[in-house]
C-alpha positions in Angstrom: 7.0 62.2 78.5 6.9 64.3 75.3 6.4 62.1 72.2 8.4 62.6 69.0 5.6 64.2 67.1 3.7 65.9 69.9 1.9 69.0 68.6 2.2 67.9 65.0 -1.2 68.0 63.2 -1.7 65.4 60.4 -4.8 65.4 58.2 -5.5 62.1 56.6 -7.4 62.4 53.3 -6.4 58.9 52.2 -8.6 56.4 50.4 -6.0 53.6 50.3 -4.4 51.5 53.0 -1.0 52.9 52.3 -2.0 56.4 53.2 -4.0 55.3 56.2 -1.0 53.5 57.5 1.4 56.4 56.9 -0.9 58.7 58.8 -1.3 56.1 61.6 2.4 55.9 62.1 2.5 59.6 62.8 -0.2 59.0 65.4 1.8 56.1 66.8 4.6 58.5 67.6 2.4 61.2 69.1 0.9 63.3 66.3 -2.7 64.5 66.4 -4.2 62.8 63.4 -7.6 63.7 61.9 -9.2 61.2 59.5 -11.4 63.3 57.2 -14.1 61.1 55.7 -16.8 61.4 53.1 -20.4 60.6 53.8 -19.9 56.9 53.0 -16.8 56.6 55.3 -13.2 55.7 54.6 -12.9 52.8 52.1 -11.2 50.6 54.8 -14.4 50.7 56.8 -15.9 48.6 54.0 -13.2 45.9 53.8 -13.8 42.5 55.4 -13.5 40.8 57.7 -16.0 42.3 60.1 -16.6 41.7 63.8 -18.8 38.6 64.0 -19.1 38.8 60.2 -21.5 41.8 60.5 -20.6 44.6 58.1 -20.8 48.1 59.4 -18.9 51.3 59.3 -17.3 50.6 62.7 -16.8 46.8 62.5 -14.0 46.3 59.9 -10.9 44.7 61.3 -8.8 46.5 58.6 -10.1 49.9 59.7 -9.6 49.0 63.4 -5.9 48.2 62.7 -4.8 50.8 60.2 -6.9 53.8 61.5 -6.2 53.7 65.2 -4.5 56.7 66.9 -6.8 59.0 64.9 -9.9 61.2 65.3 -12.6 61.1 62.7 -14.7 63.9 61.2 -16.9 64.2 58.1 -16.3 66.8 55.5 -19.1 67.0 53.0 -18.3 70.3 51.3 -15.2 72.2 50.1 -15.6 74.7 52.9 -15.6 71.9 55.5 -12.6 70.3 53.8 -10.7 73.6 53.9 -11.6 74.0 57.5 -10.4 70.5 58.3 -7.0 71.3 56.7 -6.5 74.5 58.6 -3.4 74.3 60.7 -2.3 71.0 59.2 1.4 70.3 59.3 1.1 67.1 57.1 -1.6 66.3 54.7 -1.9 62.8 53.4 -3.6 62.0 50.0 -3.7 58.9 47.9 -5.6 60.1 44.8 -4.0 60.7 41.4 -6.7 63.0 40.2 -8.2 65.1 43.1 -11.4 66.9 42.6 -11.0 70.5 41.4 -12.0 71.7 44.9 -9.4 69.6 46.6 -6.8 70.5 44.0 -7.4 74.2 44.8 -7.1 73.6 48.5 -3.9 71.6 48.1 -2.4 74.4 46.0 -3.1 76.9 48.7 -1.4 75.0 51.6 0.8 77.2 53.8 4.5 77.0 52.7 5.6 75.0 55.7 3.1 72.2 55.1 4.2 68.8 53.9 1.8 67.2 51.4 2.4 63.4 51.3 1.0 61.7 48.2 1.1 57.9 48.1 -0.3 56.4 44.9 0.1 53.1 43.1 2.5 54.3 40.6 3.4 57.9 41.5 2.0 61.2 40.2 4.3 61.9 37.2 5.1 58.5 35.8 4.1 56.5 32.7 1.8 54.4 34.9 0.3 57.2 36.8 -3.2 56.8 35.5 -3.2 53.0 35.6 -4.7 51.5 38.7 -2.8 49.0 40.8 -3.1 46.9 43.9 -1.2 44.3 45.9 -1.8 41.7 43.2 -0.4 43.8 40.3 2.4 45.2 42.4 3.7 41.8 43.1 3.4 40.9 39.4 5.3 44.0 38.2 8.2 43.9 40.7 9.0 40.2 40.5 7.6 38.9 43.8 4.9 36.8 42.1 7.5 35.1 39.9 9.5 33.7 42.8 6.7 33.2 45.4 5.2 30.1 43.9 5.4 26.3 43.5 6.2 24.6 40.2 2.7 23.5 39.1 0.8 26.5 40.2 0.3 30.1 39.2 2.6 32.8 40.4 1.6 34.0 43.9 1.1 37.5 45.4 2.1 38.2 49.0 -0.6 38.0 51.6 -2.9 40.7 52.9 -2.0 44.1 51.5 1.8 43.8 51.7 2.4 46.5 49.1 0.1 48.9 50.9 1.9 48.4 54.2 5.3 48.9 52.5 4.0 52.0 50.7 2.7 53.4 54.0 5.9 53.1 55.9 7.8 54.5 52.9 5.4 57.5 52.8 5.9 58.0 56.6 9.7 58.0 56.1 9.7 60.5 53.3 7.2 62.8 54.9 9.0 62.7 58.3 12.3 63.5 56.5 10.6 66.4 54.6 9.4 67.9 57.9 13.0 68.4 58.9 13.5 71.1 56.3 9.9 72.5 55.9 10.8 75.9 57.4 13.7 76.2 54.9 11.7 75.9 51.7 9.5 78.5 50.0 6.3 76.5 49.4 4.5 73.5 50.7 6.6 70.5 49.8 4.8 67.7 48.0 6.3 64.3 48.7 5.4 61.9 45.9 5.7 58.2 46.9 5.1 55.3 44.5 3.8 52.1 46.1 5.2 50.1 43.2 8.7 51.5 43.6 8.7 51.1 47.4 7.6 47.5 47.0 10.3 46.8 44.3 12.9 47.6 47.0 11.7 44.5 49.0 12.9 42.0 46.4 15.4 43.7 44.1 18.8 42.3 45.3 18.0 38.8 43.8 16.9 40.3 40.5 20.0 42.5 40.3 22.2 39.5 41.2 20.6 37.5 38.4 21.3 40.3 35.9 24.9 40.5 37.1 25.2 36.8 36.3 23.8 37.3 32.8 20.3 35.9 33.4 17.8 37.9 31.4 14.6 36.3 32.6 13.7 34.5 29.4 14.3 31.2 31.1 11.4 30.6 33.5 12.0 29.2 36.9 9.6 26.5 38.1 9.9 26.8 41.9 9.8 23.8 44.2 7.2 21.1 43.7 4.2 20.7 46.0 5.1 18.0 48.6 8.8 18.3 48.4 10.4 18.4 51.9 11.6 21.8 53.2 12.1 24.6 53.6 9.2 24.3 56.1 9.5 20.9 57.6 6.7 18.8 59.1 7.2 18.0 62.8 5.1 16.0 65.3 3.2 19.1 66.4 3.6 21.6 63.6 6.2 22.8 61.2 9.6 24.6 61.3 12.3 26.1 59.1 15.9 24.8 59.1 18.7 26.8 57.6 20.8 23.7 57.0 23.6 25.3 55.0 24.2 27.8 57.9 24.1 25.3 60.8 27.0 25.5 63.3 28.0 22.5 65.4 26.9 20.2 62.7 27.5 16.9 64.5 25.6 18.0 67.6 22.8 19.5 65.5 22.3 16.2 63.6 22.2 14.4 66.9 19.3 16.6 67.9 17.6 15.6 64.7 18.2 11.9 65.4 20.6 11.7 62.4 24.0 10.9 63.9 25.2 9.1 60.8 24.7 12.2 58.7 26.3 14.3 61.4 29.4 12.1 61.1 29.9 12.8 57.4 33.3 14.7 57.3 32.5 16.8 54.2 29.5 18.3 55.9 31.1 19.1 59.3 32.8 22.4 58.2 30.5 25.4 58.1 32.2 26.8 55.1 31.6 24.8 51.9 28.4 23.0 53.0 26.5 25.0 50.4 28.3 23.2 47.6 27.7 19.7 48.9 25.1 17.2 47.8 22.5 17.5 50.6 19.8 15.2 49.1 20.3 12.4 51.7 20.2 15.0 54.5 16.9 16.4 53.2 15.3 12.9 53.0 16.7 11.9 56.3 15.2 14.9 58.0 11.9 14.3 56.2 11.8 11.0 57.9 13.1 11.9 61.4 11.6 15.3 62.1 7.9 14.2 62.1 8.7 12.2 65.2 10.1 15.2 67.1 8.4 18.2 68.7 9.0 21.6 67.2 9.8 23.6 70.3 12.2 21.0 71.7 14.1 21.0 68.5 14.0 24.8 68.2 15.6 25.5 71.6 18.1 22.7 71.3 19.3 23.8 67.8 19.2 27.5 68.6 21.5 27.0 71.6 23.9 25.3 69.1 23.8 28.6 67.0 21.8 26.9 64.3 19.5 29.2 62.2 16.0 27.8 62.7 12.4 29.0 63.2 9.0 27.6 64.1 5.9 28.2 62.0 3.6 30.2 64.3 0.0 31.2 63.6 -2.2 33.7 65.3 -3.1 31.1 68.0 0.6 30.4 68.8 2.0 33.9 68.8 0.3 35.4 71.9 1.6 32.5 74.0 5.2 32.9 72.6 7.6 33.6 75.4 9.7 36.1 73.4 6.7 38.2 72.3 5.5 38.1 75.9 8.8 39.1 77.4 9.0 42.1 75.2 5.3 43.0 75.6 4.9 43.2 71.9 1.1 42.7 71.4 -1.3 45.5 72.2 -5.0 45.5 73.0 -7.5 47.7 71.2 -11.3 48.0 71.3 -13.8 47.5 68.5 -17.5 47.9 69.1 -17.0 47.5 72.8 -14.9 44.3 72.5 -11.2 44.2 73.5 -9.0 42.4 71.0 -5.2 41.9 70.5 -3.1 43.1 67.6 0.4 43.6 66.4 2.3 46.3 68.2 5.4 48.5 67.7 7.6 47.5 64.7 10.6 48.6 66.8 11.2 49.7 70.4 12.1 53.4 70.8 13.3 54.9 74.1 13.0 57.2 75.9 9.7 58.1 74.1 8.2 54.9 72.7 5.6 54.1 70.0 2.2 53.9 71.7 -1.3 52.9 71.0 -3.2 55.8 72.5 -6.7 55.4 71.1 -8.8 52.8 69.2 -9.8 53.5 65.6 -12.6 56.1 65.7 -16.2 55.4 65.1 -17.5 57.1 62.0 -17.7 60.9 62.4 -17.0 60.6 66.1 -15.3 64.0 66.3 -16.6 67.5 65.6 -14.8 69.3 62.7 -12.5 71.7 64.4 -9.6 73.6 62.9 -6.8 74.9 64.9 -6.2 77.7 62.5 -8.0 79.6 59.8 -9.2 77.4 56.8 -6.7 76.7 54.1 -6.7 79.5 51.5 -7.3 82.3 53.9 -3.7 82.8 54.9 -0.3 81.8 53.5 1.9 82.9 56.4 4.4 80.5 57.8 4.1 79.4 61.4 6.9 80.2 63.8 10.0 78.2 62.9 12.5 76.5 65.2 15.5 78.6 66.2 17.7 76.0 64.5 16.3 76.6 61.1 18.8 77.8 58.5 18.3 78.5 54.8 19.2 75.6 52.5 21.1 76.2 49.3 19.7 74.6 46.1 22.4 72.0 46.1 21.5 71.1 49.6 17.8 70.6 48.6 18.9 68.3 45.8 20.9 66.2 48.2 17.8 65.5 50.2 16.0 66.4 53.4 18.5 64.5 55.6 21.5 66.5 54.2 23.8 67.3 57.2 22.9 64.1 59.1 25.7 61.6 59.4 25.3 57.9 59.9 28.0 55.4 60.9 26.8 52.0 59.7 27.8 48.5 60.9 25.3 47.0 58.5 25.8 43.5 57.2 24.0 41.6 54.3 20.6 43.1 53.7 18.5 44.5 56.6 21.0 46.9 58.1 22.6 47.9 54.9 19.2 48.6 53.3 18.1 50.7 56.3 21.2 52.9 56.0 20.9 53.0 52.2 17.5 54.6 52.8 19.2 57.3 54.9 21.7 57.9 52.1 19.0 58.2 49.5 17.4 60.8 51.7 20.6 62.8 51.7 22.5 61.6 54.8 26.2 61.0 54.7 26.5 57.3 55.4 29.8 55.7 56.1 29.9 52.0 56.1 32.4 50.2 58.4 33.9 47.3 56.6 36.5 44.6 57.5 38.9 42.9 55.1 39.2 40.1 57.6 35.4 39.5 57.7 33.8 41.0 54.6 30.1 41.6 54.3 28.2 38.4 53.6 26.8 39.9 50.4 30.4 40.5 49.2 31.1 36.8 49.8 28.2 35.4 47.8 30.7 34.1 45.2 34.5 34.0 44.7 34.1 34.9 41.1 33.3 38.0 39.1 29.8 37.4 37.8 29.7 36.7 34.0 27.2 39.5 33.3 29.6 42.2 34.5 32.9 40.6 33.8 35.1 43.1 31.8 38.7 42.4 31.0 39.2 46.2 30.5 38.5 46.8 34.1 40.3 45.9 37.3 37.7 43.7 39.1 37.5 41.8 42.3 34.7 39.4 43.3 34.0 41.2 46.5 33.2 44.4 44.6 31.1 42.9 41.9 28.4 41.1 43.6 24.9 42.2 42.7 23.4 41.8 46.1 25.9 44.0 47.8 25.9 46.7 45.1 22.0 46.8 45.2 21.7 47.8 48.9 24.7 50.0 49.5 24.1 52.9 47.0 25.2 56.4 47.7 27.5 55.5 50.6 31.1 55.7 51.5 33.1 53.0 53.2 36.1 52.7 55.5 37.9 49.4 56.4 38.7 48.9 60.0 40.1 45.9 61.9 38.2 46.1 65.1 40.1 43.2 66.5 43.2 45.5 66.5 43.9 48.2 69.1 44.6 50.8 66.3 41.3 49.9 64.6 39.3 50.4 67.8 41.2 53.7 68.5 40.1 55.0 65.1 36.5 53.9 65.7 36.3 55.9 68.9 37.7 58.9 67.1 35.1 58.5 64.4 32.0 58.0 66.6 31.7 61.6 67.9 31.4 62.9 64.3 28.1 61.0 63.7 24.4 61.6 64.6 23.4 57.9 64.1 25.1 54.6 64.8 23.3 51.7 63.1 24.0 47.9 63.2 22.4 44.6 62.6 24.8 42.4 64.6 23.9 40.2 67.5 22.9 42.3 70.5 26.2 41.5 72.3 28.6 42.7 69.6 28.7 46.5 70.0 28.6 46.3 73.8 31.6 44.1 73.6 33.5 47.0 72.1 32.4 49.3 74.9 29.6 50.9 73.0 26.6 51.9 75.2 24.0 54.6 74.8 25.3 56.4 77.8 28.8 56.4 76.3 27.6 57.6 72.9 25.6 60.4 74.6 28.7 61.4 76.5 30.9 61.8 73.4 28.1 63.1 71.2 25.0 64.4 73.0 21.8 63.3 71.4 23.3 60.3 69.6 20.8 57.8 68.1 21.8 54.1 68.3 19.7 51.9 66.1 20.0 48.1 65.9 18.3 45.3 64.0 18.5 41.7 65.4 16.4 38.6 65.0 14.6 38.9 68.3 15.7 42.1 69.9 18.1 43.0 72.7 16.3 41.3 75.5 14.0 38.3 76.1 14.8 34.6 76.2 15.6 34.4 72.5 18.0 37.4 72.6 21.1 35.2 71.8 19.4 33.0 69.3 20.4 33.3 65.6 17.9 34.3 63.0 17.6 35.4 59.4 14.8 36.2 57.0 13.9 32.6 56.3 13.4 31.8 60.0 11.7 35.1 60.8 8.9 34.7 58.3 7.5 31.6 60.1 8.2 33.0 63.6 6.4 36.2 62.8 3.3 34.5 61.5 3.8 35.5 57.9 4.4 31.9 56.6 1.1 30.8 58.1 -0.7 33.4 55.9 1.3 33.1 52.7 0.5 30.5 50.1 -2.2 28.9 48.0 -5.8 28.2 49.2 -6.0 24.9 50.9 -2.2 24.6 51.5 -0.7 25.0 54.9 1.4 28.1 54.1 4.9 28.7 52.9 7.8 31.1 53.0 8.1 33.9 50.4 11.3 32.7 48.8 12.6 36.2 48.9 13.6 37.0 52.6 11.1 39.9 52.9 11.9 40.3 56.7 15.1 42.0 55.8 13.8 45.0 53.8 10.7 45.3 56.0 13.0 45.6 59.0 15.1 48.1 57.1 12.1 50.3 56.3 10.8 50.2 59.9 14.3 50.9 61.4 14.6 54.0 59.1 11.0 55.1 60.1 11.7 54.7 63.9 15.0 56.5 63.6 13.3 59.5 62.0 10.9 59.6 65.0 14.0 59.3 67.3 15.6 62.3 65.5 12.4 64.3 66.0 12.5 63.5 69.7 16.2 64.2 70.0 15.7 67.6 68.4 13.1 68.5 71.0 14.8 67.2 74.1 18.5 66.7 73.4 18.2 63.2 74.7 20.1 60.2 73.4 17.8 57.7 71.6 17.8 53.9 71.4 16.1 52.0 68.6 15.9 48.3 69.2 14.2 46.4 66.3 13.4 42.8 66.4 12.9 41.3 62.9 10.2 39.0 64.3 8.3 42.0 65.7 8.7 44.1 62.6 7.3 41.4 60.3 4.5 40.6 62.7 3.5 44.3 62.5 3.0 44.0 58.7 0.3 41.3 59.4 -0.7 42.6 62.8 -4.4 42.7 61.8 -4.5 38.9 61.5 -4.5 38.5 65.3 -7.2 41.1 65.5 -9.2 39.1 63.0 -8.8 36.0 65.0 -10.0 37.6 68.2 -13.0 39.3 66.6 -14.2 36.6 64.3 -13.0 33.4 66.0 -11.4 32.2 62.8 -7.7 31.7 62.2 -6.7 33.4 59.0 -5.1 31.1 56.5 -3.5 31.4 53.0 -5.8 32.8 50.4 -3.8 32.3 47.3 -4.4 35.0 44.7 -8.0 35.6 45.7 -9.3 38.6 47.7 -11.8 38.5 50.6 -14.1 40.9 48.8 -13.1 41.5 45.2 -13.8 39.2 42.2 -12.2 38.6 39.8 -8.9 38.8 41.6 -6.5 36.2 40.4 -3.4 35.4 38.2 -4.2 33.6 35.0 -2.0 31.8 32.4 -1.6 33.9 29.2 -0.1 33.1 25.8 3.2 31.3 25.9 4.8 31.0 29.4 3.4 34.3 30.6 0.9 35.0 33.3 -1.5 37.9 33.8 -2.5 39.4 37.2 -6.1 40.8 36.9 -8.6 42.4 39.3 -11.7 44.4 38.8 -12.0 46.4 42.0 -15.0 48.5 41.1 -18.3 48.1 39.1 -16.8 50.5 36.5 -13.8 48.3 36.1 -16.1 45.2 35.8 -18.1 46.9 33.1 -14.9 47.7 31.2 -13.6 44.2 31.6 -16.8 42.7 30.2 -16.5 44.9 27.2 -12.9 43.9 26.5 -13.5 40.1 27.1 -16.7 40.1 25.1 -18.0 36.8 26.5 -21.8 36.9 26.9 -21.6 34.6 29.9 -20.2 37.5 31.9 -23.6 39.2 31.5 -25.4 36.6 33.6 -27.2 37.4 36.9 -24.5 35.4 38.7 -21.9 38.1 37.9 -24.1 41.1 38.2 -22.7 42.4 41.5 -19.4 42.0 43.2 -21.1 39.9 45.9 -22.5 37.6 43.2 -19.1 37.4 41.4 -17.5 36.5 44.7 -20.1 33.8 45.3 -19.5 32.4 41.8 -15.8 33.0 41.7 -14.8 29.5 40.5 -17.0 29.9 37.4 -15.8 33.4 36.8 -12.1 32.3 37.1 -12.8 29.5 34.6 -14.2 31.9 32.0 -11.4 34.4 32.4 -8.7 31.7 32.5 -9.9 30.4 29.1 -9.9 33.9 27.6 -6.5 34.9 29.0 -4.8 31.8 27.6 -4.9 33.3 24.1 -3.9 36.8 25.1 -0.4 38.3 25.0 0.1 39.3 28.6 1.9 42.6 28.0 -0.5 43.8 25.3 -3.7 43.0 27.2 -2.3 44.3 30.5 -1.8 47.7 28.8 -5.3 47.7 27.3 -6.9 46.7 30.6 -4.9 49.2 32.6 -5.9 52.0 30.2 -9.5 51.0 30.7 -9.2 51.4 34.5 -8.7 47.8 35.4 -5.9 46.5 37.7 -3.8 44.3 35.4 -0.2 43.5 34.9 2.0 40.9 33.3 3.9 38.8 35.8 7.5 39.9 35.3 10.3 37.4 36.0 12.5 38.9 38.7 15.7 38.6 36.6 14.1 40.4 33.7 13.2 43.4 35.9 16.9 44.4 36.1 18.3 42.9 32.9 15.6 44.3 30.6 13.6 46.7 32.7 10.2 47.7 31.6 10.4 51.0 29.6 7.8 52.6 31.9 9.9 52.0 35.0 13.1 53.2 33.2 11.3 56.3 32.0 10.4 57.3 35.5 14.1 57.2 36.5 13.4 54.8 39.4 15.4 52.1 37.6 18.5 53.6 36.0 21.9 52.6 34.9 24.2 53.5 37.8 27.9 53.3 37.3 30.3 51.3 39.5 34.1 51.5 39.2 34.4 47.7 38.9 31.0 46.4 37.9 30.4 49.2 35.4 27.0 50.6 34.6 24.1 48.3 35.5 20.4 48.7 36.0 19.5 49.4 39.7 16.5 50.8 41.5 16.8 54.0 43.4 14.5 56.4 45.3 10.8 55.5 45.6 10.0 59.2 46.4 10.1 62.5 44.6 10.4 65.8 46.6 9.0 68.9 45.0 11.6 71.3 46.6 14.3 70.2 44.1 15.2 67.3 41.8 17.3 64.7 43.6 21.0 64.5 42.8 22.3 61.5 40.9 22.8 58.3 42.8 26.3 57.1 43.3 27.3 53.4 43.1 28.1 51.2 46.0 31.6 51.6 47.5 
């Protein structure tokens, strides 16, 4: 079976996890990926944990997960580097300032090459020269401000969440650019900002706050440690209960041994329960649930259509019947030992994602070029017969101009996935229903105060920040699919589209007669892409799910939280945007396979699997070290200092010195002689004495203005950022993000001009056209 990117040659020159993951995704879909390494090896080879805690160039768990499906070769000279790049279709870099030799080589790439650059803050932005990492990304975009408990510091997301998101975003943008590479006159540089990509995983809540007139000056405190929920203690673990969205309330409360609460008449209707006083429900559950077993309650409530999820860790997940039924986990090999890891973020047929080879040992492959070294020829390779010239306005629309998407997206995951298509230039038409409006249109029955305008005709359904944040650049048509005429119109529309996307239950579209075979019959080569909680098969197929329940089910909640705590949800529903990103990525692979074979394509994304992929190295770590990963707070396994400290006033500062040069600069700025002690002389020493180091820096930060000192530290080459309240990000956006154009005032006919984030990529072929507001 031909793979989507069979024959494509990708050269990975990355030094960051984001670039490594983007290149790996090409390999997962069949590309030939060459990891070109310096004499010291790729940086991921030096990241802990290591097999049996033994550091080595081939023993890093992080390298084993993010560099599989690649070959490896050393390039120690410019001539060897040019040779490695010969014949490359895609080149991946993650450096802001390449060496003069590399810059010359990149400037000489053949015109049909795609150069993917993924950097912390983009190549041409105000923050370009400022370093950044997962800690500072979470601080800048608002994640840290909402992922916290009341008495503790703001919290960054676990592992390298921003790197994973930056990587899949880079893959999406580069895969899209490949579709027009024979129609442009020079190698196209795709400039992806990790910060901007990460911002799109939390922005609807910030936009909604701005719509309501919240400017971020009032600080939220988060829940208090020890308060019951949203992860509840059970007799044998913990679980999440989406109480406000429970169906069959009386039966559900009987399952929880609370029949008296189930009988309360004001709580029985599904609609309106959000507005009721639920305190006695909460405390009743806190008393009853610890006497019950989590899986018994899970299955009983799921069959009642209640939204719930069990907290699973890496010991639980391989035994889970849903993961097993869908054969999600894969086995790789590290230093001769077989170990399990997270698998495909989505199922693609007929040509699936595949783990073809383990991560390479250092320099395992000879340096061989398929063509002459870069710089010796600028001729284009043979182009497909379907290639046509693209007018300038077509280039501005984006690389997916001409692709049409019919979207049945609801709420966040599906609508965000199709928004990504729209921002890449596809014509996206959203199917809406006046009888059953999108959940994000129904957040409130009032026009939010921050956008209320007596001079405009306004309706609550058209002025909700959540909806308007994830439906940019689309069109919309209202259809009543319960009516014969509505279904007739739908079947007339379907043949006009390349892609059908939905995030309904797996039974909904088939109930309308939609099957892949029928779609292929009316439009050969159709792509049908779906997001659901657990996928279209397996024992949990019909169980309800949402972002809050997917986080614990996928293993994320067991890793997210403060050191010493049992783990917690993120408070921001990150499974939705993660699923949207991975659906978009897999559809681009599907389009590549369709173009080669003419075959119809099915993309089946389980939110549980997509999120498990983002932390898929945790199971690998468990198998190779014998330890279950647990929450690490704001600390890093290798780097110190790496923490969030209280600054002057109510602000916090995220701060990390990733290199010895950064540490030297930090010592000079802080000016505390204690930092010159032998106990802080190396990174290993600083990590060993981290508590003492944190105490010194915490005392210093307490008198510092967070914004001022973050700028000074960043200019000195130190990862630092003020923790931005999420509401502030879209009511008073930072001038640096506004200057880049990523956050801009986008007009809407009813909500008016408001601050919204847009494209996390820049294509060199042409500036992108202005973004249109949500329909």
